[in-house]
C-alpha positions in Angstrom: 0.3 0.0 0.0 1.4 3.5 -0.8 2.0 6.2 1.4 -1.1 8.1 0.1 -3.3 4.9 0.2 -2.1 4.2 3.8 -2.7 7.9 4.8 -6.3 8.1 3.1 -7.3 4.9 5.1 -6.3 6.2 8.4 -7.7 9.4 7.8 -10.8 8.0 6.8 -11.0 5.5 9.8 -10.8 8.5 12.2 -14.1 9.8 10.1 -15.9 6.5 10.9 -15.3 6.9 14.4 -17.4 9.9 14.4 -19.2 10.1 10.8 -19.0 14.0 11.8 -17.0 16.2 9.4 -16.2 19.1 11.8 -15.5 16.6 14.7 -13.3 14.7 12.7 -11.2 17.4 11.5 -10.8 19.0 15.3 -9.3 15.5 16.1 -6.7 15.0 13.0 -5.7 18.3 12.9 -3.6 17.9 16.1 -2.6 14.5 14.9 -1.0 14.8 11.9 0.7 17.8 10.0 -1.7 18.5 7.4 -4.0 21.6 7.0 -7.8 21.2 7.7 -8.8 21.8 4.1 -6.2 19.3 3.2 -7.6 16.5 5.8 -11.0 17.4 4.4 -10.3 16.7 0.9 -9.1 13.4 1.8 -11.9 12.4 3.8 -14.3 13.8 1.2 -12.2 11.8 -1.6 -13.1 8.5 0.2 -16.6 9.4 0.8 -17.3 9.7 -2.8 -15.2 6.8 -3.6 -17.4 4.8 -1.3 -20.4 5.8 -2.8 -19.5 5.2 -6.4 -18.4 1.9 -5.3 -21.6 1.1 -3.2 -23.5 1.8 -6.6 -21.0 -0.2 -8.7 -21.7 -3.6 -6.7 -25.5 -2.8 -6.6 -25.3 -2.4 -10.5 -23.6 -5.7 -10.6 -26.1 -7.2 -8.4 -28.9 -5.9 -10.5 -27.2 -7.3 -13.7 -26.8 -10.4 -12.0 -30.6 -10.9 -11.4 -31.5 -9.5 -14.7 -29.5 -12.3 -16.5 -32.0 -15.1 -14.5 -35.0 -13.2 -15.4 -35.4 -12.7 -11.5 -35.6 -8.6 -11.3 -38.3 -6.2 -12.0 -38.0 -2.4 -12.1 -41.3 -0.5 -11.3 -41.3 3.3 -12.6 -44.1 4.4 -10.5 -46.9 6.6 -11.4 -49.8 8.3 -9.6 -52.0 5.0 -9.3 -52.0 1.7 -7.3 -48.3 -0.1 -7.9 -48.0 -2.8 -10.0 -46.1 -5.0 -8.1 -44.8 -8.6 -9.4 -46.4 -11.9 -7.4 -43.0 -12.8 -6.2 -40.8 -12.8 -3.0 -37.6 -11.4 -2.5 -36.0 -7.6 -1.6 -37.1 -4.3 -2.9 -35.4 -1.2 -2.8 -37.0 2.3 -3.4 -35.2 5.2 -5.4 -36.1 9.1 -5.4 -36.2 10.6 -8.7 -35.4 7.5 -10.7 -31.6 8.3 -9.8 -29.6 5.4 -8.6 -27.2 7.3 -6.6 -26.5 6.6 -3.1 -28.1 9.8 -1.7 -31.4 8.8 -3.7 -32.1 5.3 -2.0 -34.6 5.8 0.6 -35.6 2.0 1.6 -34.4 -1.5 1.3 -36.7 -4.1 2.4 -37.6 -7.9 2.0 -40.7 -10.4 2.1 -40.8 -14.0 2.3 -39.2 -16.3 4.9 -37.8 -19.9 5.7 -40.1 -21.1 8.8 -40.4 -24.4 10.3 -43.7 -25.8 10.3 -45.6 -28.4 12.4 -43.8 -31.4 11.3 -40.4 -30.3 12.0 -39.6 -29.4 8.1 -38.6 -25.8 6.7 -41.0 -24.5 4.4 -40.7 -21.1 2.7 -43.5 -18.4 3.6 -43.9 -16.6 0.2 -45.2 -13.3 1.3 -45.3 -11.4 -2.0 -44.3 -7.9 -2.8 -47.8 -6.4 -3.0 -48.4 -7.0 0.7 -46.2 -4.1 1.5 -48.9 -2.2 0.5 -50.8 -2.8 3.9 -47.9 -1.4 5.9 -47.8 1.9 7.9 -44.5 1.5 10.0 -41.9 2.4 9.3 -43.5 3.7 5.8 -46.8 3.7 4.0 -47.4 3.5 0.5 -50.7 5.6 0.5 -53.0 4.2 -2.0 -56.1 4.7 -0.2 -59.0 7.0 -0.7 -59.0 8.1 2.8 -55.2 9.2 2.2 -57.1 12.2 0.4 -54.2 14.8 -0.8 -51.5 12.2 0.0 -52.6 9.7 -2.0 -50.3 8.1 -4.2 -47.0 9.2 -2.2 -44.5 7.0 -0.3 -44.5 8.3 3.3 -42.1 7.4 6.1 -41.1 8.4 9.5 -43.7 7.7 11.6 -45.0 10.2 14.0 -46.9 7.7 16.2 -45.0 6.8 19.8 -45.7 3.2 18.8 -47.4 0.9 16.0 -51.0 0.9 17.6 -50.6 4.8 17.8 -49.6 5.2 14.3 -52.5 2.5 13.1 -54.9 5.4 14.1 -53.4 8.3 12.6 -51.8 6.5 9.6 -54.4 8.7 7.0 -53.8 12.1 8.9 -52.2 14.4 7.0 -48.9 15.0 9.0 -48.6 11.4 10.1 -45.2 11.1 8.6 -41.9 12.9 8.5 -41.2 12.7 4.9 -43.1 11.9 1.7 -42.4 11.5 -1.7 -45.0 11.4 -4.8 -45.1 8.3 -6.5 -43.9 9.9 -9.8 -40.7 10.5 -8.3 -40.0 6.9 -7.2 -38.5 4.0 -9.0 -38.9 0.7 -6.9 -36.2 -2.6 -7.8 -37.7 -5.8 -7.0 -35.1 -8.7 -6.6 -37.1 -12.1 -6.9 -35.8 -14.9 -4.7 -37.6 -18.0 -4.9 -38.1 -21.0 -2.3 -35.6 -22.9 -4.0 -33.1 -23.4 -1.1 -30.2 -24.0 -3.9 -30.1 -20.6 -4.8 -27.5 -18.5 -2.9 -29.5 -15.8 -1.6 -32.4 -15.8 0.8 -34.7 -12.7 1.1 -33.1 -11.9 4.5 -29.6 -12.4 3.3 -29.9 -10.3 0.4 -31.6 -7.4 2.4 -28.8 -7.7 4.9 -26.1 -7.5 2.4 -27.1 -4.3 0.4 -28.3 -2.5 4.0 -24.5 -3.6 5.2 -22.8 -2.3 2.2 -25.0 0.8 2.5 -23.9 1.3 6.0 -20.5 0.8 5.5 -20.4 3.5 2.6 -22.2 6.3 4.1 -22.2 5.5 7.9 -25.9 5.3 7.9 -28.9 3.6 6.8 -31.5 4.6 3.8 -33.8 7.1 5.6 -36.8 5.0 5.9 -34.8 1.9 7.4 -34.6 2.0 11.3 -32.6 -1.0 11.9 -30.3 -3.6 10.3 
């Protein structure tokens, strides 16, 4: 590893302790003989590189699923979303732009569970069942949603699920909202074939983990990993 690469790695490692630019600069400025602006440039370079690497890895994943006809891309309109009758992982993007900053949510549907006879079966919950959720997000497709109809809303304001279920139709029930016409949804189909490499949960966790390592955060509508 070159001197430059070593310094970039060291500086970015310190940033990962804080995930706050100013706090990191305050710390490193006393540790190494670089100007504050130079340190900031090094950190920003690595942040940008990691974001680009995430998109490269993600696009490679998309191409892999497309090659097996296991992928659906939905360009949403101001109407009910037409989900594929499949299970797997769905990734929600804003502005039809696959850049890290526009990734809003990663979720999954479909699980392997043990049945009453002791065997393992696939609970093939399908993508369209996401329409019924109201936390941590909501696809607003009911007439009761009024002016919020055909919006993706997230950041529930209710103290818990019970409270959120009561206020989900209210105009200010969520912190954020995105009109359907600005949404693109990627659906990775994962079947009940146990010989395949991915389960829905493994694929979801892989995407979220790479996102976390690239940005130090989770997509804005995700609350846990």
